[in-house]
SEMARKE-853981 format. One line per field, with one value per residue (C-alpha): x, y, z; residue number from 1. Coordinates in steps of 0.2 Angstrom, whole numbers, plus 2048, in hexadecimal, padded with zeros to 3 digits. Example, Ala and Ser with C-alpha at 12.3 -4.5 7.8 and 13.67 -1.06 7.14 Angstrom:
BEGIN
c1 c(83E, 844)
c2 c(7EA, 7FB)
c3 c(827, 824)
k c(1, 2)
REM end
This chain:
BEGIN
c1 c(199, 195, 18C, 18D, 180, 186, 181, 174, 184, 177, 180, 17A, 183, 181, 17F, 177, 179, 16E, 16E, 171, 15F, 159, 165, 162, 14F, 153, 15F, 150, 15B, 14E, 154, 149, 143, 137, 138, 137, 14A, 148, 158, 14D, 14A, 15C, 156, 15E, 170, 17D, 18F, 19A, 1A7, 1B1, 1B0, 1AE, 19D, 1A4, 19F, 194, 183, 17C, 16E, 17D, 186, 176, 170, 180, 189, 19D, 19F, 194, 19C, 1AD, 1A6, 1A2, 18E, 185, 174, 16D, 162, 171, 17D, 183, 191, 1A2, 1A9, 1A5, 19F, 19B, 18C, 188, 175, 16E, 160, 14E, 145, 146, 135, 12B, 12D, 125, 115, 114, 10F, 101, 0F2, 0E5, 0D4, 0C4, 0BF, 0AE, 0B5, 0AF, 0BA, 0B0, 0B6, 0B8, 0C3, 0BE, 0CB, 0C4, 0CC, 0C3, 0C5, 0BF, 0B8, 0C2, 0B8, 0B2, 0A8, 09A, 09E, 0A1, 0A1, 0AC, 0BB, 0B0, 0A0, 0A9, 0B2, 0A1, 099, 0A6, 0A4, 092, 093, 09E, 099, 088, 089, 08E, 07E, 075, 083, 089, 09C, 0A5, 0B7, 0C1, 0C6, 0D7, 0D7, 0CE, 0E0, 0E5, 0D8, 0DB, 0ED, 0EA, 0DC, 0EA, 0F8, 0F1, 0E7, 0D7, 0DA, 0D9, 0D6, 0CB, 0CC, 0BC, 0B7, 0A5, 09E, 0AF, 0BD, 0CD, 0DA, 0DA, 0EA, 0F0, 0EE, 0E6, 0EC, 0DE, 0EA, 0F3, 0E6, 0ED, 0E8, 0F1, 0EA, 0F6, 0F7, 0FF, 104, 10B, 11C, 119, 113, 10C, 108, 0FF, 0FF, 0EE, 0EA, 0D9, 0D4, 0D8, 0D5, 0E7, 0F4, 104, 110, 112, 11F, 122, 12B, 12F, 123, 12E, 124, 12F, 13B, 12D, 12B, 125, 113, 104, 105, 118, 112, 104, 10E, 11A, 10D, 104, 114, 112, 107, 118, 11A, 108, 10E, 11E, 116, 10B, 118, 123, 114, 10F, 123, 122, 114, 11F, 12D, 121, 11A, 12C, 130, 120, 127, 138, 133, 124, 125, 113, 113, 10D, 102, 0F8, 0F4, 0E3, 0DC, 0E4, 0DC, 0E3, 0E0, 0E9, 0E6, 0DC, 0EB, 0F4, 0E3, 0E5, 0F8, 0F4, 0E7, 0F3, 0E6, 0EB, 0E8, 0EB, 0D9, 0DF, 0EA, 0DF, 0CD, 0C1, 0CC, 0C0, 0C7, 0C5, 0BD, 0B8, 0AF, 0B8, 0C0, 0C2, 0CE, 0DA, 0EB, 0F2, 0EA, 0F4, 105, 104, 10D, 101, 0F5, 0EE, 0DC, 0DF, 0D1, 0D9, 0CC, 0D1, 0C5, 0BC, 0C1, 0B7, 0BD, 0CC, 0D8, 0CE, 0D1, 0CD, 0DB, 0D1, 0C1, 0CC, 0CE, 0BB, 0BA, 0C8, 0C3, 0AF, 0AD, 09C, 094, 09B, 090, 095, 0A1, 0B0, 0BF, 0CC, 0DB, 0E7, 0F7, 102, 10C, 0F9, 0EF, 0DD, 0D0, 0C0, 0B3, 0A3, 094, 087, 08C, 08B, 09E, 0A7, 0B9, 0C5, 0D7, 0E7, 0F7, 100, 109, 11A, 11F, 11C, 124, 133, 132, 131, 13C, 14D, 156, 143, 146, 13A, 13A, 149, 158, 161, 151, 14C, 13B, 13A, 140, 13F, 147, 147, 152, 15B, 15F, 15A, 158, 155, 14F, 156, 150, 15B, 165, 16F, 178, 16A, 16A, 15A, 148, 138, 127, 124, 135, 130, 11F, 128, 135, 128, 11C, 12D, 135, 123, 124, 137, 133, 13D, 130, 121, 10F, 112, 120, 12E, 13E, 143, 155, 162, 160, 14E, 151, 15D, 151, 144, 150, 153, 162, 173, 172, 164, 168, 17A, 16E, 165, 16E, 16A, 16A, 162, 156, 14F, 15A, 157, 159, 168, 160, 170, 183, 18B, 19D, 1A0, 194, 186, 17D, 169, 160, 14C, 14C, 13F, 13B, 137, 12C, 121, 120, 118, 10D, 109, 104, 0FC, 0F2, 0EA, 0E6, 0DF, 0D4, 0CD, 0C7, 0BD, 0B6, 0B0, 0AA, 0A0, 099, 093, 08C, 09A, 0A1, 0B4, 0AE, 0A2, 0B1, 0B1, 0C0, 0CD, 0D5, 0E6, 0EA, 0FA, 10C, 10D, 0FE, 104, 116, 10F, 111, 0FE, 104, 10E, 101, 0F5, 101, 105, 0F3, 0F0, 0E0, 0D3, 0D6, 0CF, 0D6, 0E5, 0DA, 0CF, 0DC, 0DF, 0EA, 0E6, 0F4, 0F5, 0E1, 0E4, 0EC, 0DF, 0D0, 0D8, 0DB, 0C8, 0C3, 0CF, 0C5, 0B3, 0A8, 09E, 0AB, 0AD, 09A, 09C, 0AB, 0A0, 092, 09D, 0A7, 095, 08F, 09D, 09D, 0AD, 0B1, 0BE, 0C6, 0D0, 0BF, 0B7, 0B5, 0BA, 0CA, 0D6, 0CF, 0D0, 0E1, 0E9, 0E3, 0E7, 0F9, 0FB, 103, 0F7, 0F6)
c2 c(D8F, D85, D73, D6A, D5B, D4B, D43, D50, D5F, D6B, D78, D83, D92, D93, DA3, D9B, D8B, D7F, D6B, D63, D5D, D70, D76, D67, D6C, D7F, D78, D6D, D5E, D4E, D45, D38, D42, D35, D3A, D4D, D50, D4A, D3E, D2F, D26, D23, D26, D37, D2F, D3A, D38, D45, D43, D55, D60, D61, D5D, D5C, D4E, D3F, D43, D37, D33, D2F, D24, D1A, D1B, D15, D07, D07, D04, D15, D1E, D1B, D1E, D2F, D2E, D39, D3C, D4C, D52, D53, D59, D6A, D71, D78, D7B, D79, D68, D5B, D50, D3E, D3C, D2A, D2B, D28, D2C, D1D, D14, D23, D1C, D0E, D17, D1C, D0E, D07, D11, D0A, D0F, D05, CFE, D04, D17, D24, D34, D44, D53, D5F, D6D, D72, D7C, D84, D8E, D9C, DA9, DBA, DC7, DD9, DE7, DF4, E05, DFB, DEB, DF4, DE6, DE2, DD6, DC8, DCA, DC8, DB9, DB1, DB5, DAA, D9C, D9C, D9A, D8C, D83, D7E, D78, D8A, D93, D9E, D99, DA7, DA5, DAE, DB6, DB7, DCA, DC7, DC0, DD1, DD9, DCA, DC7, DDA, DD6, DC7, DCE, DDB, DD2, DC2, DC1, DBC, DAA, DA6, D97, D97, D8D, D89, D7E, D80, D90, D99, D9E, D98, DA0, DA9, DA1, DA8, D9D, D8B, D82, D74, D65, D6B, D68, D61, D5C, D55, D4A, D4A, D3D, D45, D35, D39, D31, D33, D40, D3A, D46, D3B, D49, D46, D4B, D52, D51, D3E, D39, D30, D30, D38, D37, D32, D3A, D39, D40, D3C, D46, D56, D58, D47, D53, D56, D44, D33, D35, D42, D48, D4C, D57, D5E, D61, D6B, D74, D7B, D82, D91, D98, D98, D86, D84, D8E, D85, D74, D7A, D81, D6F, D67, D75, D75, D63, D63, D72, D65, D56, D64, D68, D58, D56, D65, D5E, D4B, D4F, D61, D66, D79, D7B, D8A, D7B, D72, D79, D6C, D64, D59, D52, D46, D42, D3D, D4A, D52, D52, D5D, D68, D6C, D6E, D7D, D83, D7F, D7B, D68, D69, D64, D52, D4E, D4F, D48, D48, D49, D54, D5C, D6F, D69, D59, D5F, D62, D71, D7A, D89, D91, D8A, D9C, D9D, D8D, D94, D86, D8A, D83, D8E, D9C, D97, D85, D7C, D73, D67, D5F, D50, D4F, D47, D3A, D3D, D43, D36, D2F, D3A, D3E, D30, D24, D2D, D29, D17, D16, D1B, D11, D02, D04, CFC, D02, CFB, CE9, CDC, CD3, CD6, CE0, CE7, CF2, CF7, D07, D03, D12, D1C, D1C, D0C, D10, D03, D01, CF4, CF2, CE7, CEA, CFB, D01, D06, D0A, D10, D12, D16, D10, D15, D06, D0D, D13, D02, CFA, D09, D07, D16, D0B, CFE, CFE, CFA, D00, D0A, D0F, D03, D0B, D03, CF8, CF4, CE1, CDF, CCD, CBE, CAD, CA0, C8D, C7F, C89, C96, CA9, CB0, CC3, CCC, CDE, CEE, CF1, CE4, CED, CE7, CE8, CF7, CF6, CED, CF5, CF0, CE2, CDA, CDD, CD4, CC5, CC4, CC2, CB5, CAC, CAC, CA6, C96, C94, C94, CA2, CAB, CA4, CA9, CB7, CBE, CB9, CB5, CA6, CA3, C99, C8B, C89, C8A, C7A, C71, C73, C6C, C7D, C7C, C83, C91, C99, C96, CA1, CB0, CB0, CBC, CC3, CD4, CE0, CE4, CD3, CCC, CC8, CC1, CC5, CC5, CCC, CCC, CDA, CDA, CEB, CF5, CEF, CE0, CE0, CD9, CD5, CDA, CD5, CE8, CE7, CDA, CE1, CF0, CE5, CDE, CED, CF4, CE4, CE2, CF4, CEF, CDF, CE4, CF4, CE8, CDC, CEC, CF1, CDF, CE0, CF1, CE8, CD8, CD0, CBF, CBA, CAB, CB9, CC4, CC2, CCD, CD7, CE7, CED, CFD, D08, D04, CFA, CF0, CED, CE8, CDC, CC9, CC3, CB4, CBC, CC9, CBB, CB2, CBF, CC3, CD5, CD1, CC3, CB3, CB1, CA8, CAD, CB1, CBC, CC9, CD6, CE3, CF2, CFF, D11, D11, D23, D29, D20, D28, D39, D37, D32, D41, D4B, D44, D43, D4F, D3F, D38, D49, D48, D36, D38, D45, D39, D2C, D36, D3B, D29, D21, D1B, D20, D16, D1E, D0F, D1A, D1C, D0A, D00, CF0, CF5, CF2, CE1, CDE, CE6, CDA, CCA, CD0, CD1, CBF, CB7, CA7, C9B)
c3 c(7BB, 7AB, 7AB, 79D, 79A, 791, 785, 77F, 781, 78A, 791, 7A0, 7A8, 7BB, 7C7, 7D7, 7E3, 7DB, 7DA, 7CA, 7CA, 7C9, 7BD, 7B1, 7B2, 7AE, 7A0, 79A, 79C, 7A4, 7B4, 7BC, 7CB, 7D2, 7E3, 7DE, 7E4, 7F7, 7F4, 7F9, 7E8, 7E1, 7D0, 7CC, 7C9, 7BD, 7BB, 7BC, 7AF, 7B5, 7C2, 7D4, 7DE, 7F0, 7FC, 7FB, 806, 811, 804, 7F7, 801, 806, 7F3, 7E9, 7E7, 7EB, 7D7, 7D4, 7E0, 7D9, 7C8, 7CD, 7CE, 7D9, 7DD, 7D3, 7DF, 7ED, 7E1, 7E0, 7D4, 7DD, 7CB, 7B8, 7B4, 7A7, 7AD, 7A3, 7A5, 7A2, 794, 79C, 78C, 784, 78A, 783, 772, 777, 776, 765, 75E, 768, 762, 75C, 758, 758, 747, 747, 74A, 73E, 739, 738, 731, 740, 737, 725, 71A, 70A, 6FB, 6F6, 6E7, 6F0, 6E5, 6E6, 6ED, 6E2, 6E1, 6DA, 6E5, 6F8, 701, 712, 711, 71C, 714, 703, 70B, 712, 701, 6F6, 703, 703, 6F0, 6F0, 6FF, 700, 710, 717, 70F, 71D, 729, 733, 736, 744, 73F, 74E, 751, 750, 73E, 737, 735, 72E, 721, 71C, 718, 70F, 704, 6FF, 6FC, 6F4, 6E2, 6EC, 6F0, 701, 70B, 71A, 72B, 732, 742, 74A, 741, 744, 739, 741, 735, 723, 71A, 709, 6F9, 6FA, 709, 709, 709, 71B, 727, 737, 74A, 758, 766, 775, 784, 794, 79D, 7AF, 7A8, 794, 789, 77A, 769, 75A, 74A, 73F, 72D, 72E, 71E, 71C, 72C, 72D, 73A, 734, 743, 754, 761, 773, 783, 794, 79E, 7A3, 7B4, 7B7, 7BF, 7CE, 7D2, 7CB, 7D0, 7D1, 7E4, 7E2, 7D4, 7DD, 7EC, 7E1, 7D8, 7E8, 7EE, 7E4, 7D5, 7CD, 7CE, 7C4, 7B7, 7B7, 7B6, 7A7, 79D, 79F, 796, 78A, 785, 786, 776, 76C, 76C, 765, 759, 755, 752, 745, 73D, 739, 734, 728, 724, 72C, 731, 743, 73D, 733, 743, 748, 754, 763, 771, 781, 78F, 79E, 7B1, 7BA, 7C0, 7B1, 7AA, 7B8, 7B4, 7A2, 7A6, 7B3, 7C1, 7D1, 7D5, 7E8, 7EC, 7E3, 7F1, 7FF, 804, 7FC, 7EC, 7E3, 7D2, 7CE, 7BE, 7B7, 7A5, 795, 790, 780, 77E, 772, 76F, 770, 781, 788, 77F, 774, 763, 757, 74D, 75A, 758, 758, 763, 771, 779, 78A, 78C, 79D, 7AC, 7B8, 7C8, 7D3, 7CE, 7BF, 7B1, 79F, 799, 7A0, 798, 787, 78B, 78D, 77C, 774, 77D, 779, 78A, 78C, 77E, 783, 78B, 797, 7A5, 7A0, 7A8, 7A1, 7A9, 7A6, 7B0, 7AD, 7BC, 7C3, 7C2, 7BB, 7BB, 7B0, 7B4, 7A9, 7AB, 79C, 799, 7AB, 7B0, 7BF, 7C0, 7CD, 7D0, 7DA, 7DE, 7D5, 7C6, 7CF, 7D2, 7C0, 7B8, 7C4, 7D0, 7E0, 7DA, 7DF, 7CE, 7C5, 7B5, 7A7, 797, 790, 789, 795, 79F, 7A0, 799, 799, 7A6, 7A4, 7B2, 7AA, 7AE, 7BB, 7B0, 7AE, 79F, 79C, 78C, 78F, 782, 774, 778, 784, 794, 7A1, 7AD, 7B6, 7B4, 7AD, 7B1, 7A6, 7AA, 7BD, 7BA, 7B1, 7BD, 7CD, 7C4, 7BF, 7D1, 7D7, 7CB, 7CF, 7E1, 7E6, 7EC, 7F7, 7F7, 804, 7F9, 804, 7FA, 800, 80A, 801, 80D, 80A, 7F7, 7FB, 804, 7F7, 7E9, 7E1, 7D3, 7DA, 7CC, 7D5, 7E5, 7E0, 7DC, 7ED, 7F8, 809, 811, 81E, 813, 811, 803, 7F0, 7E0, 7D3, 7C3, 7B9, 7BE, 7B7, 7B4, 7BC, 7C6, 7CF, 7CD, 7C7, 7D4, 7DA, 7ED, 7FA, 7FA, 7E8, 7EA, 7F6, 7EC, 7DF, 7EB, 7F1, 7E0, 7D8, 7E9, 7E7, 7D5, 7DA, 7E9, 7DE, 7D0, 7DE, 7E6, 7D4, 7D1, 7E1, 7DD, 7CD, 7D4, 7C9, 7CF, 7C9, 7BF, 7B5, 7AF, 79B, 796, 79C, 793, 796, 791, 78F, 78C, 79A, 795, 784, 78A, 798, 798, 79A, 7A4, 7AE, 7B3, 7B7, 7C0, 7CD, 7D0, 7C7, 7C1, 7C3, 7B9, 7A9, 79A, 790, 781, 78B, 78F, 783, 780, 778, 778, 77C, 77E, 786, 778, 76A, 774, 772, 760, 75D, 767, 75B, 74C, 751, 75B, 75D, 767, 773, 777, 77A, 786, 790, 792, 797, 7A3, 7AC, 7AA, 7B2, 7C6, 7CF, 7DE, 7EB, 7F1, 7FF, 808, 803, 812, 80B, 802, 80F, 811, 7FF, 7FE, 809, 803, 7F1, 7F7, 7F7, 7E7, 7E5, 7D7)
k c(1, 2, 3, 4, 5, 6, 7, 8, 9, 10, 11, 12, 13, 14, 15, 16, 17, 18, 19, 20, 21, 22, 23, 24, 25, 26, 27, 28, 29, 30, 31, 32, 33, 34, 35, 36, 37, 38, 39, 40, 41, 42, 43, 44, 45, 46, 47, 48, 49, 50, 51, 52, 53, 54, 55, 56, 57, 58, 59, 60, 61, 62, 63, 64, 65, 66, 67, 68, 69, 70, 71, 72, 73, 74, 75, 76, 77, 78, 79, 80, 81, 82, 83, 84, 85, 86, 87, 88, 89, 90, 91, 92, 93, 94, 95, 96, 97, 98, 99, 100, 101, 102, 103, 104, 105, 106, 107, 108, 109, 110, 111, 112, 113, 114, 115, 116, 117, 118, 119, 120, 121, 122, 123, 124, 125, 126, 127, 128, 129, 130, 131, 132, 133, 134, 135, 136, 137, 138, 139, 140, 141, 142, 143, 144, 145, 146, 147, 148, 149, 150, 151, 152, 153, 154, 155, 156, 157, 158, 159, 160, 161, 162, 163, 164, 165, 166, 167, 168, 169, 170, 171, 172, 173, 174, 175, 176, 177, 178, 179, 180, 181, 182, 183, 184, 185, 186, 187, 188, 189, 190, 191, 192, 193, 194, 195, 196, 197, 198, 199, 200, 201, 202, 203, 204, 205, 206, 207, 208, 209, 210, 211, 212, 213, 214, 215, 216, 217, 218, 219, 220, 221, 222, 223, 224, 225, 226, 227, 228, 229, 230, 231, 232, 233, 234, 235, 236, 237, 238, 239, 240, 241, 242, 243, 244, 245, 246, 247, 248, 249, 250, 251, 252, 253, 254, 255, 256, 257, 258, 259, 260, 261, 262, 263, 264, 265, 266, 267, 268, 269, 270, 271, 272, 273, 274, 275, 276, 277, 278, 279, 280, 281, 282, 283, 284, 285, 286, 287, 288, 289, 290, 291, 292, 293, 294, 295, 296, 297, 298, 299, 300, 301, 302, 303, 304, 305, 306, 307, 308, 309, 310, 311, 312, 313, 314, 315, 316, 317, 318, 319, 320, 321, 322, 323, 324, 325, 326, 327, 328, 329, 330, 331, 332, 333, 334, 335, 336, 337, 338, 339, 340, 341, 342, 343, 344, 345, 346, 347, 348, 349, 350, 351, 352, 353, 354, 355, 356, 357, 358, 359, 360, 361, 362, 363, 364, 365, 366, 367, 368, 369, 370, 371, 372, 373, 374, 375, 376, 377, 378, 379, 380, 381, 382, 383, 384, 385, 386, 387, 388, 389, 390, 391, 392, 393, 394, 395, 396, 397, 398, 399, 400, 401, 402, 403, 404, 405, 406, 407, 408, 409, 410, 411, 412, 413, 414, 415, 416, 417, 418, 419, 420, 421, 422, 423, 424, 425, 426, 427, 428, 429, 430, 431, 432, 433, 434, 435, 436, 437, 438, 439, 440, 441, 442, 443, 444, 445, 446, 447, 448, 449, 450, 451, 452, 453, 454, 455, 456, 457, 458, 459, 460, 461, 462, 463, 464, 465, 466, 467, 468, 469, 470, 471, 472, 473, 474, 475, 476, 477, 478, 479, 480, 481, 482, 483, 484, 485, 486, 487, 488, 489, 490, 491, 492, 493, 494, 495, 496, 497, 498, 499, 500, 501, 502, 503, 504, 505, 506, 507, 508, 509, 510, 511, 512, 513, 514, 515, 516, 517, 518, 519, 520, 521, 522, 523, 524, 525, 526, 527, 528, 529, 530, 531, 532, 533, 534, 535, 536, 537, 538, 539, 540, 541, 542, 543, 544, 545, 546, 547, 548, 549, 550, 551, 552, 553, 554, 555, 556, 557, 558, 559, 560, 561, 562, 563, 564, 565, 566, 567, 568, 569, 570, 571, 572, 573, 574, 575, 576, 577, 578, 579, 580, 581, 582, 583, 584, 585, 586, 587, 588, 589, 590, 591, 592, 593, 594, 595, 596, 597, 598, 599, 600, 601, 602, 603, 604, 605, 606, 607, 608, 609, 610, 611, 612, 613, 614, 615)
REM end
């Protein structure tokens, strides 16, 4: 059977009985598998344009609306083809581009050359000058570059044959590529002007690659992709369970990330005419699970107490050892982790935010698929993580989605009217994190929600004098009802359900409780908080007033809430461009105290209190 995926046009020949989610994975077509194919999240909806897929399963009957059933929608994880199929897959890539333009390096950051390229004219050997190829190269280097005088360079054994071939074919002009006393490559001719490195931020949801000209210390291009591991679940625990099932699964997860790197690098080649063989340096950050999977290390211990990682220290290796298609001897530097669920991405945030150098009491929150929090008091830093991100990235929200085309990103309720801002100005198809926070804040101010997070009944709303236009948007059902944000002419209305509100309460409660415990650990009172630093795509697009209104973090003046963009990516870039920053990263990781919220005696109490919406 042949399965054709639209709009990509990818075709896959099928010789075994598999569901569409697995077929798409094998074909390289990304479908949102938030629940790892268990049939519970309803996010893997696809439309069958042609072909036979049999009857709906019970899970699909529950997850699909009447309109979706009529239009041929199915859950990919529940559907197996009975014939050739043409399948339409809604895009989930749109939000990945939002991280592309949010990498800001600190003003005081200084670039250092980590990779040196130098062109040399090599004297030919003769009966009177019987030096080896390597010795003649080193002699030429020391004559040209004073800083290499007396320095012993190491040539990797794999380069020796290449050295011989190049010197035979060239008229004595070659370029050496040097890193930390090792010759990474020998290239024919003068290639000094082509020297590149890439910083990668492996987010649970999005992978971002940032290409740098190492000679100039300038960023050249940025590209992003949805993390292809998401087919195995939107959260790290789902991916850990999948990986732990077999060693082949671990290899599969590693390959998916490395292939994602390959695709990003291919985009660089196509857009700015960079040869991948002239990429000599890579830095990588990610949460602790992503770091383990990137190296092909089983992260099973991160899913059970005491959540001890296999490694925390930084790792250096050659690109060829990980199957990354750049210069084979390119150095790959993975920044250190702090603890089981506080990874190298938060260490990178420490670098980019300069949090340790700030005076007073300062908070930094990186809310991605995982919520990681840093609190600093005059250089003393504590860190923790909370399982808050899935709600804010749509995984746990009925019509939640990533920040892609058609996602509601802003909500305003004014004079009884609901006004929406939608990404790419398309008809709404769901709601992303920033829109979700806005909606909750606006519904609180309009009286649609009470402080306990309950959606008011139409009767109570009418008694309170709410406008009829808003009352008409309230609805009741067996799940607790909800509020209609947008009425569609065809298909299901876009709604915020009572369960959605509870998911937000759980997420914001966990974050706020974590902050309170960290403040207590450092002896900080709420009124002593100086600044709140928001990192990541979510932090960049969230409306500060709405975040404060729902109680996502302690109250401070709006002017003291600062968004710093993709700080994890910025920190990865800083480590790419400076060995001093790598040393700082190692020091920060060791000096940061980790608080395990799950075992903290006060967490449950603080969590329950933080679930309320207080003014």
